[in-house]
Residue frames as a rotation matrix with the C-alpha (Angstrom) as fourth column:
MET 1
0.038 -0.937 0.347 -104.80
0.888 0.191 0.419 158.87
-0.459 0.292 0.839 16.46
PRO 2
0.183 -0.011 -0.983 -103.60
-0.104 -0.994 -0.008 162.35
-0.978 0.104 -0.183 15.39
THR 3
0.827 0.127 0.548 -103.43
0.521 0.194 -0.831 163.22
-0.212 0.973 0.094 11.71
VAL 4
-0.155 -0.903 0.402 -100.53
0.984 -0.178 -0.020 164.57
0.090 0.392 0.916 9.69
ARG 5
0.206 0.318 0.926 -102.30
0.379 -0.898 0.224 167.96
0.902 0.305 -0.305 9.61
GLU 6
0.964 0.265 -0.028 -101.96
0.110 -0.300 0.948 168.20
0.242 -0.916 -0.318 13.41
VAL 7
0.605 -0.785 -0.130 -98.16
0.361 0.126 0.924 167.77
-0.709 -0.606 0.360 13.46
MET 8
0.270 -0.516 0.813 -96.89
0.957 0.052 -0.286 168.96
0.105 0.855 0.508 10.06
SER 9
-0.472 -0.453 -0.756 -94.98
0.413 -0.872 0.264 172.19
-0.779 -0.188 0.598 9.48
THR 10
0.487 0.733 0.475 -96.95
0.805 -0.165 -0.570 174.67
-0.339 0.660 -0.671 7.42
ASP 11
0.777 -0.277 -0.566 -94.41
-0.287 -0.955 0.073 177.48
-0.561 0.106 -0.821 7.16
CYS 12
0.510 -0.541 0.668 -92.51
0.682 0.728 0.068 175.83
-0.523 0.421 0.741 4.32
VAL 13
-0.030 -0.621 -0.783 -89.57
-0.475 -0.681 0.558 177.46
-0.879 0.389 -0.275 2.64
THR 14
0.560 0.284 0.778 -89.98
0.499 0.635 -0.590 176.85
-0.661 0.719 0.214 -1.10
VAL 15
-0.557 -0.636 -0.534 -88.28
-0.198 -0.523 0.829 177.61
-0.806 0.568 0.165 -4.40
THR 16
0.685 0.718 -0.120 -89.49
-0.258 0.085 -0.962 177.78
-0.681 0.690 0.244 -7.99
LEU 17
0.540 -0.464 0.702 -87.98
0.787 0.574 -0.227 176.69
-0.298 0.675 0.675 -11.28
GLN 18
0.799 -0.243 0.551 -86.77
0.122 -0.830 -0.544 180.28
0.589 0.502 -0.633 -11.69
ASP 19
0.771 -0.548 0.325 -84.35
-0.533 -0.276 0.800 179.85
-0.348 -0.790 -0.505 -8.77
ASN 20
0.410 -0.708 -0.576 -80.84
-0.454 0.389 -0.801 178.47
0.791 0.590 -0.162 -9.09
VAL 21
0.345 -0.342 -0.874 -78.54
0.568 0.817 -0.095 176.18
0.747 -0.464 0.477 -7.12
TYR 22
-0.739 -0.658 0.141 -76.89
0.320 -0.527 -0.787 179.06
0.592 -0.537 0.600 -5.25
GLU 23
-0.373 0.681 0.630 -80.27
-0.714 -0.645 0.274 180.46
0.593 -0.347 0.727 -4.13
ILE 24
0.619 0.566 -0.544 -81.34
-0.139 0.761 0.633 177.02
0.773 -0.317 0.550 -2.90
ALA 25
-0.050 -0.738 -0.673 -78.12
0.734 0.430 -0.526 176.55
0.677 -0.520 0.520 -0.94
LEU 26
-0.803 -0.231 0.549 -78.49
-0.084 -0.868 -0.489 180.03
0.589 -0.439 0.678 0.56
LYS 27
0.129 0.932 0.339 -82.06
-0.737 -0.139 0.662 179.31
0.664 -0.335 0.669 1.70
MET 28
0.557 0.016 -0.830 -80.94
0.314 0.921 0.229 176.01
0.768 -0.389 0.508 3.21
LYS 29
-0.508 -0.823 -0.254 -78.23
0.623 -0.147 -0.768 177.82
0.595 -0.549 0.587 5.15
GLN 30
-0.680 0.261 0.685 -80.47
-0.408 -0.911 -0.058 180.71
0.609 -0.319 0.726 6.24
HIS 31
0.276 0.922 0.271 -83.23
-0.843 0.097 0.529 178.41
0.461 -0.374 0.804 7.48
ASP 32
-0.542 -0.609 0.579 -80.99
-0.807 0.571 -0.155 175.55
-0.236 -0.551 -0.800 8.67
ILE 33
0.508 0.747 0.428 -82.79
-0.455 0.655 -0.604 173.00
-0.732 0.112 0.672 6.49
GLY 34
-0.656 -0.750 0.084 -81.75
-0.357 0.407 0.841 170.36
-0.665 0.521 -0.534 3.98
PHE 35
-0.574 0.602 0.555 -85.03
0.782 0.604 0.154 169.91
-0.243 0.523 -0.817 2.11
ILE 36
-0.608 0.380 -0.697 -86.89
-0.298 -0.923 -0.244 172.47
-0.736 0.059 0.675 0.01
PRO 37
0.084 0.727 0.681 -90.07
0.658 0.473 -0.586 171.85
-0.748 0.497 -0.439 -1.99
VAL 38
-0.954 -0.273 -0.120 -90.16
0.065 -0.582 0.811 173.21
-0.292 0.766 0.573 -5.53
VAL 39
-0.099 0.995 0.006 -93.50
0.580 0.063 -0.812 174.76
-0.809 -0.077 -0.583 -6.42
GLU 40
-0.876 0.104 0.472 -95.26
0.348 -0.542 0.765 176.36
0.335 0.834 0.439 -9.34
GLY 41
-0.013 0.828 0.561 -97.77
-0.483 -0.497 0.721 178.63
0.876 -0.262 0.406 -7.64
ASN 42
0.110 0.092 0.990 -98.92
-0.971 0.221 0.087 176.32
-0.211 -0.971 0.114 -4.84
THR 43
0.926 0.288 -0.243 -98.52
-0.354 0.886 -0.300 173.14
0.129 0.364 0.922 -6.88
LEU 44
0.295 -0.832 0.470 -95.71
-0.443 0.317 0.839 170.84
-0.847 -0.456 -0.275 -5.75
ILE 45
0.829 -0.039 -0.558 -93.53
-0.532 0.257 -0.807 169.83
0.174 0.966 0.192 -8.70
GLY 46
0.382 -0.733 -0.563 -90.52
0.325 0.677 -0.661 168.41
0.865 0.070 0.496 -6.89
VAL 47
0.975 -0.206 -0.082 -88.07
0.010 -0.331 0.944 168.82
-0.221 -0.921 -0.321 -4.04
VAL 48
0.337 -0.941 -0.021 -84.39
-0.148 -0.031 -0.988 169.59
0.930 0.336 -0.150 -3.67
THR 49
0.953 -0.131 -0.272 -82.37
0.299 0.292 0.908 168.13
-0.039 -0.947 0.318 -0.82
ASP 50
0.531 -0.839 -0.117 -78.88
-0.687 -0.507 0.521 169.04
-0.496 -0.197 -0.846 0.31
ARG 51
-0.095 -0.530 0.843 -77.83
0.134 0.832 0.538 165.68
-0.986 0.164 -0.008 -1.12
ASP 52
0.647 0.388 0.657 -79.35
0.697 0.049 -0.715 166.61
-0.310 0.920 -0.239 -4.51
LEU 53
0.927 -0.321 -0.192 -77.24
-0.353 -0.921 -0.163 169.77
-0.125 0.219 -0.968 -4.51
VAL 54
0.085 -0.957 0.277 -74.09
-0.633 0.163 0.757 167.79
-0.770 -0.240 -0.592 -3.89
VAL 55
-0.198 -0.183 0.963 -74.72
0.306 0.922 0.238 164.77
-0.931 0.341 -0.127 -6.12
ARG 56
0.348 0.436 0.830 -76.51
0.906 0.071 -0.417 166.38
-0.241 0.897 -0.370 -9.08
GLY 57
0.999 0.043 0.014 -75.07
0.045 -0.982 -0.183 169.86
0.006 0.183 -0.983 -8.69
TYR 58
0.573 -0.820 0.014 -71.58
-0.760 -0.524 0.384 170.31
-0.307 -0.231 -0.923 -7.37
ALA 59
-0.002 -0.590 0.807 -70.28
-0.087 0.804 0.588 166.78
-0.996 -0.069 -0.053 -8.03
GLU 60
0.412 0.200 0.889 -71.34
0.834 0.310 -0.456 167.24
-0.367 0.929 -0.039 -11.65
LYS 61
-0.595 -0.793 -0.133 -69.35
0.723 -0.600 0.341 170.50
-0.350 0.106 0.931 -11.66
HIS 62
0.204 0.728 0.654 -72.42
0.797 -0.511 0.321 172.70
0.568 0.456 -0.685 -12.09
SER 63
-0.800 -0.484 0.354 -72.03
0.252 -0.807 -0.534 176.31
0.544 -0.338 0.768 -11.03
GLY 64
-0.764 0.485 -0.426 -74.18
0.367 -0.217 -0.905 178.21
-0.531 -0.847 -0.012 -8.56
SER 65
-0.524 0.573 -0.630 -76.14
-0.712 -0.701 -0.046 179.68
-0.468 0.424 0.775 -11.44
THR 66
-0.961 0.167 -0.220 -77.34
0.011 0.819 0.573 176.22
0.276 0.548 -0.789 -12.50
ALA 67
-0.279 0.950 0.142 -81.14
-0.745 -0.307 0.593 176.00
0.606 0.060 0.793 -12.77
VAL 68
-0.183 0.371 0.910 -83.21
-0.848 0.409 -0.337 174.14
-0.497 -0.834 0.240 -10.20
LYS 69
0.730 0.573 -0.373 -84.31
-0.682 0.578 -0.447 171.78
-0.041 0.581 0.813 -13.01
GLN 70
0.117 -0.792 -0.600 -80.80
-0.559 0.446 -0.699 170.25
0.821 0.417 -0.390 -13.01
VAL 71
-0.833 -0.548 0.072 -80.95
-0.327 0.383 -0.864 169.11
0.446 -0.743 -0.499 -9.38
ILE 72
-0.178 0.877 0.447 -84.65
-0.984 -0.164 -0.070 168.59
0.012 -0.452 0.892 -8.64
SER 73
-0.974 0.110 0.199 -86.10
0.085 0.988 -0.128 165.27
-0.211 -0.108 -0.971 -7.49
GLU 74
-0.585 0.777 -0.232 -89.40
-0.778 -0.456 0.433 164.93
0.230 0.434 0.871 -9.35
HIS 75
-0.086 0.539 -0.838 -90.51
-0.039 0.839 0.543 161.41
0.996 0.079 -0.051 -8.43
LEU 76
-0.665 -0.160 0.730 -91.93
-0.620 -0.426 -0.658 162.07
0.417 -0.890 0.184 -5.01
THR 77
-0.396 0.613 -0.684 -93.71
0.754 0.642 0.139 160.26
0.525 -0.461 -0.716 -2.27
THR 78
-0.684 0.272 0.677 -96.31
-0.432 -0.899 -0.076 162.59
0.588 -0.345 0.732 -0.79
ILE 79
-0.731 0.473 -0.491 -98.95
0.674 0.612 -0.414 162.23
0.105 -0.634 -0.766 1.87
SER 80
0.009 0.844 0.536 -102.40
0.337 -0.508 0.793 163.65
0.941 0.173 -0.289 2.58
PRO 81
-0.622 -0.223 0.751 -102.94
-0.516 -0.604 -0.607 165.89
0.589 -0.765 0.260 5.60
GLU 82
0.335 0.856 0.393 -105.76
-0.908 0.184 0.375 163.56
0.249 -0.483 0.840 6.72
THR 83
0.246 -0.349 -0.904 -103.46
-0.001 0.933 -0.360 160.53
0.969 0.090 0.229 6.97
ASP 84
0.996 0.051 0.077 -102.87
-0.077 -0.008 0.997 159.36
0.051 -0.999 -0.004 10.53
VAL 85
0.453 -0.888 0.082 -99.34
-0.891 -0.454 0.015 159.83
0.023 -0.080 -0.997 11.83
GLN 86
0.146 -0.369 0.918 -98.77
-0.306 0.865 0.397 156.12
-0.941 -0.339 0.013 12.34
GLU 87
0.738 0.168 0.654 -99.37
0.535 0.445 -0.718 155.58
-0.412 0.879 0.239 8.62
ALA 88
0.888 -0.459 -0.008 -97.03
-0.397 -0.760 -0.515 158.50
0.230 0.460 -0.857 7.85
ALA 89
0.185 -0.845 0.501 -94.27
-0.814 0.155 0.560 156.78
-0.551 -0.511 -0.659 9.85
LYS 90
0.281 -0.018 0.959 -94.84
0.244 0.968 -0.054 153.58
-0.928 0.250 0.277 7.89
VAL 91
0.952 0.089 0.291 -94.67
0.304 -0.215 -0.928 155.45
-0.020 0.973 -0.231 4.56
MET 92
0.632 -0.774 0.046 -91.41
-0.774 -0.633 -0.002 157.13
0.031 -0.034 -0.999 5.62
ALA 93
0.019 -0.621 0.783 -89.91
-0.510 0.668 0.542 153.79
-0.860 -0.410 -0.304 6.60
GLN 94
0.530 0.274 0.802 -91.13
0.432 0.727 -0.534 152.06
-0.730 0.630 0.267 3.44
HIS 95
0.895 -0.134 0.426 -89.69
0.348 -0.390 -0.853 154.77
0.280 0.911 -0.303 1.17
GLN 96
0.173 -0.887 -0.427 -86.66
0.979 0.110 0.170 155.41
-0.104 -0.448 0.888 3.39
VAL 97
-0.177 -0.157 0.972 -87.24
0.375 -0.924 -0.081 159.15
0.910 0.350 0.222 3.64
ARG 98
-0.674 -0.154 -0.722 -87.09
0.738 -0.175 -0.652 161.49
-0.025 -0.972 0.232 6.62
ARG 99
-0.628 0.486 -0.608 -89.48
-0.228 -0.862 -0.453 164.12
-0.744 -0.145 0.652 5.21
LEU 100
-0.480 0.563 0.673 -92.69
0.861 0.448 0.239 163.95
-0.167 0.694 -0.700 3.22
PRO 101
-0.950 0.305 0.070 -94.39
-0.269 -0.910 0.315 166.80
0.160 0.280 0.946 1.40
VAL 102
-0.510 0.860 0.028 -98.03
0.497 0.321 -0.806 167.06
-0.702 -0.398 -0.591 2.47
VAL 103
-0.987 0.130 -0.098 -100.26
-0.148 -0.465 0.873 167.63
0.068 0.876 0.478 -0.53
GLU 104
-0.298 0.953 0.046 -103.97
0.415 0.172 -0.893 168.40
-0.860 -0.247 -0.447 -0.78
ASP 105
0.758 0.642 0.116 -105.63
0.322 -0.213 -0.922 168.75
-0.568 0.736 -0.368 -4.20
GLY 106
0.554 -0.621 0.555 -102.16
0.749 0.080 -0.658 168.90
0.364 0.780 0.509 -5.80
ASN 107
0.513 -0.320 0.797 -101.11
-0.259 -0.942 -0.212 171.83
0.819 -0.098 -0.566 -3.63
LEU 108
-0.426 -0.728 -0.537 -98.34
0.486 0.317 -0.815 171.80
0.763 -0.608 0.218 -1.06
VAL 109
0.594 0.672 0.442 -99.88
-0.081 -0.496 0.864 172.44
0.800 -0.549 -0.240 2.36
GLY 110
0.691 -0.403 0.600 -96.98
-0.699 -0.164 0.696 171.38
-0.181 -0.901 -0.395 4.57
VAL 111
-0.016 -0.730 -0.683 -94.11
-0.446 0.616 -0.649 169.05
0.895 0.295 -0.336 5.27
ILE 112
0.900 0.193 0.392 -93.94
-0.437 0.393 0.809 166.31
0.002 -0.899 0.438 7.87
ALA 113
-0.029 -0.976 -0.217 -90.56
-0.694 0.176 -0.698 165.20
0.719 0.130 -0.682 9.15
ILE 114
-0.009 -0.053 -0.999 -89.54
0.405 0.913 -0.052 162.24
0.914 -0.405 0.013 11.25
GLY 115
-0.914 -0.388 -0.118 -88.97
0.279 -0.392 -0.877 164.71
0.294 -0.834 0.466 14.09
ASP 116
-0.481 0.820 0.310 -92.61
-0.769 -0.564 0.299 165.81
0.420 -0.094 0.903 13.92
LEU 117
0.344 0.591 -0.729 -93.61
-0.177 0.804 0.568 162.25
0.922 -0.066 0.381 14.73
ALA 118
-0.322 -0.600 -0.732 -91.21
0.597 0.472 -0.649 162.01
0.735 -0.646 0.206 17.64
VAL 119
-0.825 -0.014 0.565 -92.74
-0.324 -0.807 -0.494 164.97
0.463 -0.591 0.661 19.49
ARG 120
0.283 0.953 0.106 -95.85
-0.765 0.157 0.625 162.96
0.579 -0.258 0.773 20.26
ASP 121
-0.188 -0.425 0.886 -95.25
-0.936 0.351 -0.031 160.84
-0.298 -0.835 -0.463 23.38
LYS 122
0.307 0.376 0.874 -97.10
-0.266 0.916 -0.300 157.76
-0.914 -0.141 0.381 22.22
LEU 123
0.996 0.038 -0.081 -95.57
-0.087 0.210 -0.974 157.96
-0.020 0.977 0.212 18.75
GLU 124
0.325 -0.945 0.024 -91.94
-0.888 -0.296 0.352 157.94
-0.326 -0.136 -0.936 19.86
ASP 125
-0.077 -0.341 0.937 -91.70
-0.099 0.938 0.334 154.20
-0.992 -0.067 -0.106 19.31
GLU 126
0.670 0.400 0.625 -93.14
0.558 0.284 -0.780 154.41
-0.490 0.871 -0.032 15.80
ALA 127
0.911 -0.383 -0.151 -90.88
-0.407 -0.785 -0.467 157.34
0.060 0.488 -0.871 14.91
GLY 128
0.104 -0.914 0.391 -87.87
-0.787 0.165 0.595 155.52
-0.608 -0.370 -0.703 16.33
GLU 129
0.100 0.007 0.995 -88.73
0.291 0.956 -0.036 152.39
-0.951 0.293 0.094 14.39
ALA 130
0.926 0.266 0.268 -89.23
0.335 -0.249 -0.909 154.38
-0.175 0.931 -0.320 11.18
LEU 131
0.669 -0.734 -0.118 -85.92
-0.740 -0.672 -0.022 156.18
-0.063 0.102 -0.993 11.67
SER 132
-0.029 -0.672 0.740 -84.18
-0.445 0.672 0.592 152.89
-0.895 -0.312 -0.318 12.35
ARG 133
0.352 0.243 0.904 -85.58
0.583 0.699 -0.415 151.36
-0.733 0.673 0.105 9.15
ILE 134
0.999 -0.035 -0.026 -84.69
-0.043 -0.691 -0.721 154.50
0.007 0.722 -0.692 7.17
SER 135
0.396 -0.914 0.091 -81.13
-0.854 -0.330 0.401 154.46
-0.336 -0.236 -0.912 8.51
LYS 136
-0.030 -0.371 0.928 -80.68
-0.025 0.929 0.370 150.75
-0.999 -0.012 -0.038 7.80
GLY 137
0.690 0.384 0.614 -81.95
0.574 0.227 -0.787 151.25
-0.442 0.895 -0.064 4.26
ARG 138
0.863 -0.404 -0.305 -79.45
-0.478 -0.848 -0.230 154.07
-0.166 0.345 -0.924 3.70
SER 139
-0.004 -0.940 0.341 -76.55
-0.574 0.281 0.769 151.70
-0.819 -0.192 -0.541 4.11
THR 140
-0.338 -0.080 0.938 -77.84
0.508 0.823 0.253 149.66
-0.792 0.562 -0.238 1.15
SER 141
0.407 0.545 0.733 -79.39
0.913 -0.252 -0.320 152.43
0.010 0.799 -0.601 -0.93
SER 142
-0.526 -0.721 -0.450 -77.57
0.698 -0.669 0.257 155.53
-0.486 -0.179 0.855 -2.11
ASN 143
-0.743 0.235 0.626 -80.36
0.429 -0.551 0.716 157.28
0.513 0.801 0.309 -4.00
LYS 144
0.381 0.905 -0.191 -82.52
0.761 -0.190 0.620 158.52
0.525 -0.381 -0.761 -1.15
């Protein structure tokens, strides 16, 4: 069984607490992403999703100069790079998330997305099942 390390993305776009909401939105647009880890050095301290920007940022009438701290999600589910991908799919389904930061010794080393699981032929079923469970959970949960 392949590990998370074998399928994760390692070229992560990140921000720091010195960035603001506008800079996050710009990076999301430039890189066509909706999820950005927030780091201090290499240490993961949170993430910001496009949904965070909308719900905690713009819907609260914060301006583009609003600090990352106002929109960050700090209570994270992370995964080790040595975890097998089947377990990663289960964690995603259990926590109803499409992306997991990959952390080793407290440092961000990558991100695994539901799409990373789907690229493996024999994992398509697990990825599909995880996505199905994530999508079903979204209809009953609005905070993910």
